[in-house]
LUMGU-506437 format. One record per atom (N, C-alpha, C): x, y negated, z negated; residue in one letter. Coordinates in pm, whole numbers, plus 50000, padded with zeros to 5 digits. Example, Ala and Ser with C-alpha at 12.3 -4.5 7.8 and 13.67 -1.06 7.14 Angstrom:
! residues 2
51319  50569  49220  A
51230  50450  49220  A
51320  50330  49220  A
51285  50225  49292  S
51367  50106  49286  S
51290  49997  49213  S
***
This chain:
! residues 372
51598  48299  48453  M
51484  48255  48534  M
51354  48286  48459  M
51263  48193  48469  K
51132  48210  48407  K
51029  48217  48519  K
50956  48327  48525  I
50870  48352  48640  I
50730  48392  48597  I
50630  48344  48669  L
50491  48379  48645  L
50435  48438  48773  L
50373  48556  48762  L
50323  48627  48880  L
50173  48648  48874  L
50112  48647  48992  A
49968  48676  49004  A
49948  48775  49117  A
49879  48882  49088  G
49846  48980  49190  G
49744  49077  49133  G
49618  49044  49147  G
49516  49127  49084  G
49414  49179  49182  G
49322  49258  49132  G
49213  49309  49213  G
49234  49452  49256  G
49346  49479  49321  T
49375  49615  49369  T
49520  49650  49341  T
49549  49780  49343  G
49686  49824  49324  G
49779  49772  49432  G
49723  49750  49552  G
49802  49698  49662  G
49852  49557  49639  G
49787  49483  49548  H
49835  49350  49510  H
49918  49356  49382  H
49878  49441  49288  I
49943  49444  49157  I
50080  49511  49162  I
50088  49627  49228  N
50214  49702  49227  N
50331  49629  49292  N
50312  49559  49405  P
50425  49480  49457  P
50472  49373  49358  P
50377  49313  49285  A
50415  49213  49185  A
50498  49276  49074  A
50460  49395  49031  I
50537  49466  48928  I
50674  49504  48982  I
50681  49545  49108  A
50809  49579  49169  A
50902  49459  49170  A
50848  49341  49202  I
50927  49219  49200  I
50975  49188  49058  I
50884  49199  48962  A
50918  49172  48822  A
51028  49265  48773  A
51015  49394  48805  N
51116  49491  48762  N
51253  49459  48821  N
51256  49414  48945  T
51383  49383  49011  T
51444  49258  48952  T
51361  49158  48922  V
51411  49038  48855  V
51474  49075  48721  V
51404  49159  48645  K
51452  49199  48512  K
51582  49281  48521  K
51590  49367  48624  A
51709  49450  48641  A
51832  49365  48673  A
51811  49257  48747  N
51922  49171  48786  N
51947  49059  48686  N
51846  49027  48609  D
51858  48920  48510  D
51787  48962  48382  D
51854  49040  48295  P
51790  49092  48174  P
51734  48983  48083  P
51784  48861  48095  E
51736  48751  48012  E
51615  48680  48072  E
51574  48722  48191  A
51460  48658  48258  A
51333  48672  48175  A
51251  48568  48177  Q
51121  48572  48111  Q
51014  48586  48218  Q
50933  48691  48206  I
50837  48726  48311  I
50700  48749  48250  I
50599  48690  48311  A
50461  48712  48267  A
50369  48715  48389  A
50250  48770  48368  F
50150  48784  48474  F
50022  48712  48433  F
49941  48677  48534  I
49804  48638  48504  I
49710  48741  48566  I
49593  48756  48507  G
49495  48851  48559  G
49358  48816  48505  G
49258  48890  48548  T
49124  48873  48493  T
49107  48970  48377  T
49008  48947  48294  K
48991  49031  48174  K
48951  49174  48207  K
48885  49194  48322  K
48834  49327  48354  K
48912  49396  48467  K
49012  49330  48523  G
49085  49387  48637  G
49178  49500  48598  G
49214  49582  48698  M
49303  49695  48671  M
49444  49649  48635  M
49473  49521  48657  E
49605  49468  48619  E
49626  49479  48468  E
49517  49480  48390  N
49532  49494  48244  N
49599  49626  48208  N
49567  49729  48280  N
49627  49859  48257  N
49767  49868  48317  N
49779  49832  48445  L
49906  49848  48516  L
50016  49757  48463  L
49982  49631  48439  V
50081  49536  48389  V
50119  49571  48245  V
50020  49612  48167  G
50048  49651  48029  G
50143  49769  48023  G
50121  49869  48107  K
50210  49986  48110  K
50350  49948  48155  K
50360  49847  48241  A
50491  49803  48289  A
50566  49722  48184  A
50495  49680  48078  G
50560  49613  47967  G
50569  49462  47976  G
50480  49400  48055  Y
50484  49254  48070  Y
50361  49190  48006  Y
50378  49070  47949  P
50261  48998  47895  P
50167  48955  48007  P
50038  48950  47976  L
49936  48915  48075  L
49844  48809  48018  L
49834  48697  48089  Y
49741  48591  48051  Y
49617  48599  48141  Y
49505  48558  48089  H
49379  48573  48162  H
49327  48441  48219  H
49289  48448  48344  I
49217  48340  48412  I
49106  48407  48493  I
48984  48368  48469  E
48873  48433  48540  E
48860  48379  48682  E
48853  48472  48776  M
48843  48437  48917  M
48784  48556  48990  M
48717  48532  49100  R
48664  48641  49182  R
48656  48595  49327  R
48647  48692  49418  G
48639  48659  49559  G
48495  48636  49602  G
48480  48562  49710  L
48347  48538  49766  L
48294  48663  49835  L
48166  48693  49815  R
48103  48802  49886  R
48066  48755  50027  R
48074  48847  50122  R
48048  48812  50261  R
47898  48790  50286  R
47815  48857  50208  S
47670  48842  50223  S
47619  48739  50122  S
47496  48690  50145  L
47435  48597  50051  L
47417  48666  49916  L
47468  48606  49812  S
47463  48669  49681  S
47465  48562  49573  S
47390  48589  49464  L
47389  48496  49351  L
47526  48490  49284  L
47604  48598  49299  S
47736  48599  49236  S
47828  48495  49297  S
47798  48451  49420  N
47879  48347  49483  N
47868  48214  49410  N
47757  48194  49337  I
47742  48072  49258  I
47847  48071  49146  I
47863  48187  49083  K
47963  48197  48977  K
48104  48186  49035  K
48123  48241  49154  T
48253  48231  49220  T
48288  48085  49246  T
48189  48008  49292  A
48210  47865  49316  A
48250  47794  49187  A
48189  47834  49076  Y
48224  47777  48945  Y
48371  47806  48912  Y
48412  47931  48937  Y
48551  47969  48910  Y
48649  47890  48997  Y
48610  47859  49120  Y
48699  47785  49208  Y
48727  47645  49154  Y
48636  47593  49072  F
48659  47463  49008  F
48736  47479  48877  F
48700  47580  48798  T
48758  47593  48663  T
48891  47666  48660  T
48912  47764  48750  A
49035  47844  48745  A
49162  47760  48764  A
49166  47667  48861  P
49287  47585  48875  P
49315  47498  48752  P
49210  47455  48683  I
49228  47374  48561  I
49294  47459  48454  I
49244  47582  48436  K
49301  47673  48337  K
49444  47711  48376  K
49466  47730  48508  A
49599  47765  48556  A
49698  47652  48527  A
49653  47527  48546  K
49740  47412  48519  K
49780  47408  48373  K
49686  47431  48284  K
49717  47432  48140  K
49818  47541  48107  K
49798  47660  48166  L
49890  47772  48143  L
50030  47737  48193  L
50036  47677  48311  L
50165  47641  48370  L
50239  47537  48286  L
50165  47440  48233  L
50227  47338  48148  L
50278  47397  48018  L
50208  47497  47968  D
50251  47564  47844  D
50369  47658  47870  D
50364  47733  47979  Y
50464  47837  48006  Y
50590  47780  48070  Y
50576  47674  48150  Q
50689  47607  48215  Q
50774  47704  48300  Q
50716  47771  48399  P
50795  47864  48481  P
50887  47790  48578  P
50996  47857  48616  D
51085  47804  48718  D
51030  47830  48858  D
50952  47936  48870  V
50895  47973  48999  V
50768  48054  48976  V
50673  48039  49067  V
50545  48111  49058  V
50528  48194  49185  V
50486  48320  49167  V
50475  48413  49280  V
50337  48477  49281  V
50276  48483  49398  G
50150  48554  49416  G
50171  48667  49516  G
50100  48775  49497  T
50112  48888  49591  T
49979  48917  49659  T
49904  48811  49687  G
49779  48826  49760  G
49661  48848  49667  G
49542  48847  49725  G
49421  48861  49646  G
49375  48726  49594  G
49247  48720  49557  Y
49186  48594  49516  Y
49252  48532  49393  Y
49317  48614  49310  L
49376  48564  49187  L
49500  48479  49213  L
49562  48497  49330  S
49681  48418  49362  S
49648  48271  49382  S
49527  48243  49432  W
49495  48107  49474  W
49501  48003  49362  W
49430  48021  49249  P
49430  47915  49148  P
49568  47888  49089  P
49648  47995  49070  L
49779  47978  49009  L
49873  47902  49102  L
49882  47945  49226  I
49976  47880  49319  I
49927  47741  49357  I
49797  47725  49370  H
49740  47594  49400  H
49777  47493  49291  H
49762  47536  49166  A
49794  47448  49053  A
49945  47424  49044  A
50025  47528  49066  A
50170  47514  49058  A
50223  47418  49163  A
50169  47428  49283  A
50212  47339  49391  A
50181  47194  49357  A
50066  47171  49296  K
50028  47035  49256  K
50125  46978  49151  K
50181  47068  49069  L
50273  47027  48963  L
50418  47021  49011  L
50442  47058  49137  G
50577  47055  49191  G
50663  47173  49152  G
50600  47280  49104  I
50673  47402  49069  I
50695  47484  49196  I
50815  47536  49221  P
50840  47618  49339  P
50747  47740  49343  P
50695  47770  49463  T
50596  47877  49476  T
50628  47968  49594  T
50586  48093  49581  A
50602  48191  49689  A
50483  48286  49687  A
50450  48338  49805  I
50343  48437  49813  I
50385  48549  49905  I
50341  48670  49872  H
50375  48787  49954  H
50250  48844  50016  H
50256  48873  50145  E
50145  48937  50217  E
50193  49072  50267  E
50134  49178  50213  S
50178  49313  50248  S
50110  49368  50373  S
49994  49312  50409  N
49919  49363  50524  N
49953  49287  50651  N
49917  49347  50764  A
49948  49288  50894  A
49873  49158  50917  A
49751  49149  50865  I
49669  49029  50880  I
49660  48960  50744  I
49697  48833  50734  P
49693  48765  50604  P
49551  48757  50548  P
49540  48775  50417  G
49412  48762  50350  G
49374  48615  50337  G
49250  48591  50293  K
49199  48454  50282  K
49282  48369  50187  K
49318  48427  50072  A
49394  48349  49973  A
49528  48305  50030  A
49594  48394  50102  V
49724  48361  50160  V
49711  48250  50263  V
49609  48259  50348  K
49589  48156  50450  K
49554  48022  50384  K
49476  48026  50277  M
49439  47902  50208  M
49561  47833  50148  M
49662  47912  50113  L
49779  47859  50045  L
49894  47824  50139  L
49878  47852  50266  E
49989  47835  50361  E
50053  47697  50353  E
49973  47592  50347  K
50028  47457  50349  K
50087  47415  50215  K
50046  47481  50107  E
50092  47442  49974  E
50215  47517  49926  E
50227  47642  49967  V
50332  47729  49916  V
50467  47696  49980  V
50577  47722  49907  D
50711  47695  49959  D
50765  47809  50044  D
50727  47933  50012  R
50779  48049  50084  R
50668  48151  50104  R
50666  48212  50224  I
50570  48318  50256  I
50649  48443  50292  I
50639  48546  50209  Y
50704  48673  50238  Y
50605  48762  50313  Y
50652  48830  50417  I
50564  48920  50492  I
50626  49058  50503  I
50541  49155  50531  N
50581  49295  50544  N
50600  49333  50691  N
50503  49296  50776  F
50509  49326  50918  F
50563  49205  50995  F
50662  49225  51082  P
50719  49111  51155  P
50616  49030  51232  P
50515  49098  51290  T
50416  49027  51372  T
50323  48938  51289  T
50322  48953  51157  T
50237  48870  51073  T
50276  48723  51083  T
50399  48696  51118  E
50445  48557  51132  E
50358  48479  51230  E
50303  48550  51330  E
50222  48484  51432  E
50097  48418  51373  E
50054  48464  51256  A
49931  48412  51195  A
49953  48279  51123  A
50079  48236  51110  F
50109  48115  51034  F
50161  48004  51124  F
50120  47883  51094  E
50172  47767  51166  E
50309  47727  51111  E
50324  47736  50979  A
50449  47694  50914  A
50550  47809  50916  A
50600  47841  51035  K
50687  47957  51052  K
50821  47941  50980  K
50860  47817  50951  E
50986  47795  50880  E
50978  47845  50735  E
50857  47865  50685  K
50840  47915  50548  K
50843  48068  50541  K
50831  48134  50656  V
50809  48278  50659  V
50940  48355  50654  V
50943  48459  50571  L
51058  48547  50561  L
51007  48691  50560  L
51049  48771  50658  C
51006  48912  50665  C
51097  48996  50577  C
51040  49047  50469  V
51119  49123  50371  V
51074  49268  50357  V
50951  49299  50404  G
50895  49431  50381  G
50804  49431  50260  G
50773  49548  50210  N
50681  49563  50096  N
50758  49618  49976  N
50769  49542  49867  P
50843  49592  49750  P
50768  49706  49681  P
50839  49813  49654  L
50781  49931  49588  L
50840  49945  49448  L
50757  49988  49355  I
50804  50007  49217  I
50913  50113  49212  I
50891  50222  49285  T
50991  50329  49292  T
51013  50365  49438  T
51136  50356  49484  L
51166  50393  49622  L
51162  50545  49634  L
51107  50598  49744  P
51104  50743  49762  P
51244  50801  49773  P
51262  50919  49720  D
51391  50988  49725  D
51408  51053  49862  D
51506  51009  49937  T
51527  51060  50072  T
51637  51166  50080  T
51698  51198  49966  K
51806  51296  49966  K
51751  51438  49982  K
51822  51519  50059  A
51783  51660  50076  A
51798  51734  49944  A
51708  51828  49921  E
51710  51904  49796  E
51706  52054  49829  E
51813  52122  49795  A
51824  52266  49825  A
51718  52345  49750  A
51657  52441  49819  G
51559  52529  49757  G
51425  52465  49730  G
51397  52350  49791  L
51273  52278  49762  L
51151  52354  49812  L
51162  52417  49928  R
51049  52494  49981  R
51012  52608  49887  R
51113  52677  49838  E
51087  52786  49745  E
51025  52734  49615  E
51074  52622  49569  K
51022  52560  49447  K
50874  52527  49462  K
50833  52487  49582  L
50694  52449  49606  L
50606  52569  49644  L
50664  52686  49653  G
50585  52806  49682  G
50541  52819  49826  G
50621  52767  49918  I
50587  52776  50060  I
50634  52909  50116  I
50545  52985  50182  P
50584  53115  50238  P
50703  53104  50332  P
50787  53208  50334  K
50911  53204  50412  K
50888  53200  50562  K
50773  53250  50608  N
50747  53252  50752  N
50699  53117  50806  N
50680  53021  50720  V
50631  52889  50761  V
50740  52811  50833  V
50704  52753  50946  K
50797  52673  51025  K
50773  52523  51009  K
50646  52483  50995  K
50613  52342  50983  K
50518  52319  50865  K
50533  52202  50803  I
50451  52169  50686  I
50371  52043  50715  I
50242  52053  50690  L
50148  51942  50714  L
50093  51896  50579  L
50106  51768  50551  L
50056  51708  50428  L
49947  51608  50464  L
49834  51612  50391  S
49727  51516  50418  S
49661  51472  50287  S
49614  51347  50286  F
49545  51292  50170  F
49470  51166  50214  F
49366  51131  50137  G
49285  51016  50172  G
49267  50918  50059  G
49346  50931  49953  G
49334  50841  49838  G
49302  50918  49713  G
49330  50859  49596  S
49314  50930  49468  S
49169  50968  49440  S
49073  50886  49484  L
48932  50919  49462  L
48879  51012  49571  L
48940  51004  49688  G
48895  51087  49798  G
48823  51007  49905  G
48818  51063  50024  A
48748  50999  50135  A
48667  51108  50206  A
48537  51096  50199  E
48448  51202  50249  E
48476  51235  50396  E
48488  51134  50480  R
48508  51160  50623  R
48643  51224  50651  R
48746  51180  50582  V
48878  51241  50598  V
48873  51387  50557  V
48808  51417  50445  N
48796  51556  50400  N
48722  51641  50503  N
48616  51587  50560  E
48541  51661  50662  E
48631  51698  50780  E
48709  51603  50827  E
48796  51627  50942  E
48909  51723  50909  E
48964  51711  50790  I
49073  51800  50748  I
49023  51943  50734  I
48907  51961  50675  L
48852  52095  50658  L
48819  52158  50793  L
48769  52080  50886  A
48742  52131  51021  A
48873  52169  51089  A
48978  52089  51070  L
49110  52120  51125  L
49162  52251  51067  L
49147  52268  50937  M
49192  52393  50873  M
49115  52513  50927  M
48984  52498  50941  R
48900  52608  50990  R
48933  52646  51133  R
48949  52547  51220  D
48963  52573  51363  D
49107  52601  51406  D
49204  52547  51330  E
49343  52559  51374  E
49436  52623  51271  E
49449  52560  51156  I
49550  52600  51059  I
49528  52743  51008  I
49403  52782  50989  A
49374  52917  50940  A
49427  53024  51034  A
49446  52988  51160  H
49494  53083  51261  H
49642  53062  51295  H
49708  52976  51218  R
49849  52946  51244  R
49930  52969  51116  R
49970  53093  51086  P
50047  53119  50964  P
50183  53052  50963  P
50227  53002  51078  D
50356  52933  51084  D
50345  52789  51036  D
50221  52741  51009  I
50200  52606  50957  I
50142  52616  50816  I
50203  52543  50723  F
50150  52534  50586  F
50086  52397  50570  F
49961  52394  50523  H
49887  52269  50511  H
49840  52250  50368  H
49885  52141  50307  I
49840  52105  50172  I
49762  51973  50182  I
49646  51969  50115  H
49560  51852  50125  H
49505  51815  49988  H
49507  51683  49958  A
49448  51630  49835  A
49309  51576  49868  A
49207  51633  49805  T
49069  51596  49834  T
49026  51467  49766  T
49094  51432  49654  G
49050  51319  49572  G
48951  51366  49466  G
48946  51292  49357  R
48867  51335  49240  R
48718  51343  49269  R
48661  51241  49331  I
48516  51236  49351  I
48470  51342  49451  I
48553  51370  49552  E
48512  51459  49660  E
48555  51604  49640  E
48622  51635  49528  Y
48683  51767  49511  Y
48581  51881  49516  Y
48475  51873  49438  E
48379  51983  49431  E
48312  52007  49566  E
48273  51900  49634  A
48209  51914  49765  A
48305  51973  49866  A
48430  51931  49861  A
48530  51982  49954  A
48559  52130  49929  A
48566  52170  49803  M
48594  52311  49772  M
48477  52400  49812  M
48354  52349  49798  A
48237  52425  49841  A
48239  52448  49992  A
48277  52344  50065  K
48286  52355  50211  K
48400  52447  50251  K
48511  52442  50177  A
48625  52529  50205  A
48587  52676  50187  A
48509  52704  50082  A
48462  52841  50060  A
48370  52885  50173  A
48284  52794  50217  E
48194  52824  50329  E
48272  52857  50456  E
48385  52788  50475  Y
48469  52809  50593  Y
48565  52926  50578  Y
48570  52987  50461  G
48660  53100  50439  G
48805  53059  50426  G
48830  52944  50366  L
48966  52891  50358  L
49034  52913  50224  L
48960  52951  50123  T
49014  52952  49987  T
49118  53061  49961  T
49122  53163  50045  D
49219  53271  50023  D
49331  53272  50127  D
49343  53164  50204  K
49447  53157  50306  K
49580  53117  50242  K
49686  53198  50259  P
49814  53168  50194  P
49884  53043  50247  P
49844  52997  50366  N
49908  52879  50425  N
49823  52752  50410  N
49720  52761  50324  I
49633  52646  50301  I
49621  52622  50151  I
49642  52498  50109  R
49630  52465  49967  R
49548  52337  49952  R
49437  52347  49880  L
49349  52233  49855  L
49356  52196  49707  L
49388  52071  49680  L
49400  52024  49543  L
49322  51894  49525  L
49278  51869  49403  E
49212  51742  49375  E
49312  51629  49386  E
49431  51650  49331  Y
49536  51549  49332  Y
49670  51620  49338  Y
49763  51569  49416  I
49895  51630  49429  I
49990  51557  49333  I
50016  51616  49218  Y
50096  51549  49116  Y
50244  51543  49153  Y
50290  51638  49232  D
50430  51635  49277  D
50439  51584  49421  D
50361  51481  49450  M
50354  51424  49585  M
50491  51388  49643  M
50584  51327  49566  P
50713  51292  49625  P
50786  51412  49685  P
50769  51530  49624  L
50835  51649  49677  L
50772  51692  49809  L
50640  51686  49816  W
50570  51725  49939  W
50597  51625  50050  W
50610  51500  50014  E
50643  51400  50116  E
50781  51427  50174  E
50872  51478  50092  K
51007  51506  50140  K
51008  51621  50241  K
50930  51726  50214  V
50937  51845  50300  V
50841  51839  50419  V
50744  51747  50417  A
50642  51744  50522  A
50702  51708  50658  A
50657  51781  50761  D
50695  51749  50899  D
50597  51649  50960  D
50476  51647  50907  L
50372  51557  50956  L
50281  51519  50840  L
50243  51391  50834  V
50156  51342  50728  V
50032  51278  50790  V
49914  51318  50740  I
49788  51255  50780  I
49740  51175  50659  I
49721  51044  50676  C
49688  50962  50560  C
49619  50832  50603  C
49580  50754  50503  R
49526  50621  50526  R
49639  50527  50568  R
49606  50399  50583  A
49706  50304  50633  A
49722  50183  50542  A
49720  50209  50410  G
49750  50102  50316  G
49895  50061  50328  G
49925  49938  50291  A
50060  49885  50310  A
50165  49964  50232  A
50132  50005  50109  M
50229  50080  50029  M
50255  50218  50088  M
50149  50284  50134  T
50165  50416  50195  T
50253  50406  50319  T
50228  50307  50403  I
50308  50289  50524  I
50454  50260  50488  I
50476  50179  50386  A
50613  50149  50345  A
50687  50275  50302  A
50619  50362  50228  E
50681  50488  50184  E
50710  50578  50303  E
50615  50590  50395  M
50635  50676  50512  M
50749  50625  50600  M
50762  50493  50609  A
50869  50434  50689  A
51006  50465  50627  A
51015  50452  50495  L
51141  50481  50427  L
51180  50628  50439  L
51080  50715  50441  L
51104  50859  50454  L
51119  50902  50599  L
51081  50815  50692  G
51088  50849  50834  G
50994  50961  50873  G
50871  50956  50824  K
50776  51064  50848  K
50688  51037  50970  K
50672  51139  51052  A
50574  51133  51160  A
50436  51130  51096  A
50354  51036  51138  C
50225  51015  51072  C
50110  51006  51171  C
49995  51059  51127  I
49866  51031  51190  I
49790  50946  51090  I
49758  50824  51128  L
49693  50731  51037  L
49544  50722  51066  L
49463  50739  50961  I
49318  50724  50970  I
49281  50610  50876  I
49283  50486  50923  P
49260  50371  50834  P
49122  50370  50772  P
49116  50326  50648  S
48987  50312  50582  S
48910  50197  50645  S
48782  50220  50680  P
48701  50111  50736  P
48637  50025  50627  P
48661  50061  50501  N
48591  49996  50389  N
48680  49899  50313  N
48762  49823  50387  V
48851  49727  50322  V
48834  49590  50386  V
48874  49487  50312  A
48858  49350  50360  A
48935  49326  50489  A
48872  49256  50582  N
48935  49218  50710  N
48981  49337  50793  N
48930  49456  50759  N
48971  49577  50831  N
49123  49586  50837  N
49190  49548  50727  H
49335  49535  50732  H
49409  49667  50749  H
49350  49780  50707  Q
49421  49906  50729  Q
49429  49939  50878  Q
49323  49907  50951  Y
49329  49928  51096  Y
49438  49841  51157  Y
49446  49716  51114  E
49547  49626  51168  E
49688  49675  51133  E
49706  49728  51012  N
49836  49786  50975  N
49872  49901  51068  N
49777  49992  51084  A
49800  50111  51166  A
49824  50073  51312  A
49753  49971  51359  K
49766  49928  51498  K
49907  49878  51527  K
49968  49809  51431  R
50104  49761  51451  R
50200  49877  51472  R
50181  49983  51394  L
50268  50099  51409  L
50239  50173  51539  L
50111  50191  51569  A
50074  50263  51691  A
50126  50190  51815  A
50117  50058  51816  D
50166  49981  51930  D
50316  49996  51949  D
50388  50023  51839  A
50533  50040  51845  A
50574  50187  51863  A
50475  50275  51885  G
50506  50417  51900  G
50554  50480  51771  G
50516  50420  51657  A
50565  50465  51527  A
50464  50548  51449  A
50344  50566  51502  A
50241  50648  51438  A
50129  50671  51539  A
50049  50772  51512  V
49928  50797  51591  V
49810  50743  51512  V
49726  50666  51577  L
49612  50601  51511  L
49481  50664  51556  L
49399  50704  51457  H
49263  50752  51484  H
49167  50680  51391  H
49074  50603  51446  E
48971  50543  51363  E
48865  50648  51330  E
48807  50638  51213  E
48704  50734  51172  E
48592  50744  51275  E
48549  50630  51327  K
48435  50629  51419  K
48465  50699  51551  K
48594  50719  51580  N
48632  50784  51706  N
48677  50928  51688  N
48662  50982  51568  L
48708  51118  51541  L
48604  51221  51587  L
48597  51240  51718  T
48510  51343  51774  T
48575  51480  51755  T
48497  51588  51760  P
48552  51722  51737  P
48673  51753  51825  P
48779  51799  51760  G
48897  51842  51834  G
49004  51736  51850  G
48970  51609  51830  I
49067  51500  51849  I
49184  51512  51752  I
49153  51533  51624  L
49258  51542  51524  L
49346  51664  51549  L
49283  51777  51581  A
49359  51900  51608  A
49453  51882  51727  A
49407  51811  51828  E
49490  51787  51946  E
49616  51709  51909  E
49601  51607  51825  S
49716  51527  51784  S
49811  51608  51697  S
49755  51686  51604  V
49839  51768  51516  V
49920  51868  51597  V
49854  51937  51689  N
49925  52036  51770  N
50033  51973  51856  N
50003  51857  51913  K
50101  51790  51999  K
50227  51754  51921  K
50208  51703  51800  I
50323  51659  51721  I
50402  51777  51665  I
50331  51877  51610  L
50400  51990  51549  L
50461  52085  51651  L
50403  52090  51771  N
50456  52180  51874  N
50562  52115  51962  N
50573  51984  51955  D
50668  51911  52039  D
50769  51839  51950  D
50886  51900  51937  E
50988  51845  51849  E
51030  51704  51892  E
51039  51680  52020  K
51079  51548  52068  K
50977  51441  52030  K
50849  51476  52040  A
50744  51380  52003  A
50749  51349  51855  A
50772  51452  51774  R
50779  51431  51629  R
50899  51346  51592  R
51013  51376  51650  V
51134  51299  51620  V
51121  51154  51666  V
51055  51134  51780  A
51034  50998  51831  A
50950  50916  51732  A
50845  50977  51678  L
50763  50908  51578  L
50844  50878  51452  L
50924  50974  51411  S
51006  50958  51291  S
51104  50842  51307  S
51172  50837  51420  H
51269  50729  51443  H
51201  50593  51453  H
51087  50590  51520  A
51018  50462  51542  A
50965  50403  51412  A
50913  50487  51322  I
50856  50433  51197  I
50966  50383  51104  I
51087  50438  51118  Q
51198  50392  51034  Q
51236  50247  51064  Q
51198  50198  51181  A
51225  50057  51214  A
51145  49963  51123  A
51039  50016  51061  F
50956  49936  50970  F
51003  49948  50825  F
51106  50027  50800  A
51154  50050  50664  A
51234  49929  50614  A
51203  49886  50493  K
51274  49774  50429  K
51310  49815  50286  K
51416  49894  50269  P
51449  49944  50135  P
51492  49836  50037  P
51536  49721  50089  N
51584  49615  50001  N
51482  49504  49979  N
51353  49534  50003  A
51250  49431  49996  A
51251  49356  49863  A
51248  49428  49753  A
51239  49364  49621  A
51365  49282  49590  A
51481  49333  49629  V
51606  49260  49605  V
51612  49134  49690  V
51570  49144  49816  D
51568  49026  49904  D
51476  48918  49848  D
51362  48961  49794  I
51269  48864  49733  I
51333  48800  49610  I
51396  48882  49526  Y
51462  48829  49405  Y
51566  48724  49441  Y
51650  48754  49538  E
51756  48661  49576  E
51699  48530  49631  E
51588  48541  49705  D
51525  48419  49756  D
51457  48341  49645  D
51402  48412  49547  L
51338  48344  49434  L
51441  48264  49353  L
51564  48316  49347  L
51669  48240  49279  L
51691  48105  49346  L
51694  48107  49479  L
51710  47982  49554  L
51590  47890  49532  L
51471  47950  49534  L
51349  47871  49512  L
51350  47806  49374  L
51387  47884  49274  S
51385  47833  49136  S
51483  47719  49117  S
51588  47718  49199  Q
51687  47610  49196  Q
51655  47500  49295  Q
51536  47517  49360  K
51485  47419  49458  K
51583  47400  49574  K
51640  47514  49619  E
51732  47509  49733  E
51666  47554  49863  E
51535  47581  49858  V
51461  47618  49978  V
51365  47504  50011  V
***
């Protein structure tokens, strides 16, 4: 199979595309796989590290406010499909796949015009603009959340597969893991929290207040938190002010490099609501408190979290509603009530799709043979 993929702009678009590519290659070592991206996008780093060739087509998304950059965007909307068509004629793929983001549009639009089988994956609960624009042209629409199907008219094209991950989390029990991580023996529950690799100021503020008011007085709870690179110094200064730096049951780090291990032992996770994070938590069956980022397109993290909260699979707190004591109340309720924690764990597992990448690969085989 010869496949061309597009998924640029953010890791949430690029990594699922790489996961699909890796699965295709694992099942078909002779497969030819390439990506398209922009010259300055992070896909240049991520796709390069994954070992796949990357072709460049310049494209950008429209700004919501009046901006001169929208003039250049309009130019790209005319030129990008032309460049994509030339690339497609040269590369001759059997199937073309997009994983969302503005970069998917010119490639799939051009491929559909040429009669090449096409598919697009939407990892968030609410489809992005590019996905909606392509609904009528694309042959297959893969979704992560079952309720996302409601957003499409062409429901016969929709297949709920989940979110493909480059590496599936290890769910096997590991003897002596608590000791390996340096967790005190008197600890009964472990709380893990993070707000992203760069950090989230508001999340850090709430976590530090939680540590000051609750965790510092609960030696039976161990709390590890990743502040993020940009927010680390400010967070550590506030931690010192609160008297938290010498607490044996509190650990503040810029970045948690052994995150998979902490995810395994955590009884409760406080985190954002990106599609990849939710997919990992679902596979691990972790009780979660989700604080969606308000700084994303279409407020999609809130919509992701809302789907879980409506199903009793997570607790949702928006940043704007985090009044003093709200987060502590939720943490105490979950950690002190075993039934509540187990209920959250079981409910979120209903969203787990461990075979997402394989299911997509098998469907792409049918698409490439024009059997869909």
